[in-house]
C-alpha positions in Angstrom: -4.4 -2.1 -26.3 -1.8 -4.6 -27.3 1.5 -3.0 -26.2 2.3 -4.1 -22.7 5.2 -3.5 -20.5 6.2 -4.8 -17.0 7.2 -1.9 -14.8 9.3 -2.5 -11.7 9.2 0.3 -9.1 11.9 1.3 -6.7 10.7 -1.3 -4.1 11.0 -4.1 -6.6 7.2 -4.5 -7.1 6.1 -5.3 -10.7 3.0 -4.3 -12.5 1.9 -4.7 -16.1 0.9 -1.5 -17.9 -0.6 -0.8 -21.3 1.3 1.6 -23.4 -1.0 4.3 -24.9 1.5 6.2 -26.9 5.2 7.2 -27.1 6.2 10.6 -28.4 9.1 13.0 -28.6 9.3 16.7 -27.7 12.1 18.0 -29.9 12.8 21.2 -27.9 13.3 19.1 -24.8 15.3 16.4 -26.7 13.4 13.8 -24.8 10.9 10.9 -25.4 7.8 10.4 -23.3 5.5 7.5 -22.7 1.8 7.6 -21.7 0.6 4.4 -20.1 -2.2 3.0 -17.9 -2.7 0.2 -15.4 -6.4 0.3 -16.3 -7.4 1.5 -12.8 -10.4 3.8 -12.5 -10.6 7.0 -10.5 -13.6 8.2 -8.4 -15.4 9.4 -11.5 -15.0 6.0 -13.2 -12.4 7.3 -15.7 -9.3 5.2 -16.4 -6.2 6.8 -14.9 -3.3 7.6 -17.3 0.3 8.3 -16.4 3.1 10.0 -18.3 6.9 9.6 -17.8 10.1 10.6 -19.5 11.4 7.6 -21.4 15.1 6.9 -21.0 17.1 4.1 -22.6 20.3 2.9 -21.1 22.2 -0.2 -22.2 19.1 -1.6 -24.0 16.9 -1.2 -20.9 14.0 1.2 -20.7 13.4 3.5 -17.7 10.4 5.6 -16.9 11.6 8.8 -15.2 9.3 11.0 -13.1 8.7 14.4 -14.6 9.4 16.8 -11.7 10.0 20.1 -13.6 6.8 22.2 -13.9 7.9 23.7 -17.3 8.6 20.2 -18.7 5.3 18.9 -17.3 3.3 21.7 -19.0 5.0 20.9 -22.4 4.2 17.2 -21.9 0.5 17.9 -21.0 0.2 20.2 -24.1 1.7 17.5 -26.3 -0.7 14.9 -24.9 -3.6 17.2 -25.5 -2.5 17.8 -29.1 -2.2 14.0 -29.6 -5.7 13.5 -28.3 -7.0 15.9 -30.9 -5.2 14.0 -33.7 -2.6 16.7 -34.4 
């Protein structure tokens, strides 16, 4: 992966993440980003994260997806992307 981004959390801590993909869900009128910090879970799989991507005044923000309906659409879109759709 060659697209990296520095993410600053609400406590001001910074971490570098690799961008896996960015996509748009038209019916939600929103862009989403899938990224990883290359950390492994208990099964030795690399953890991935997804957030709503918001741009304000030239700055990019990763918003937490809290709505279950939105999250289901995001998961479905990621699954389709994984299949090469």
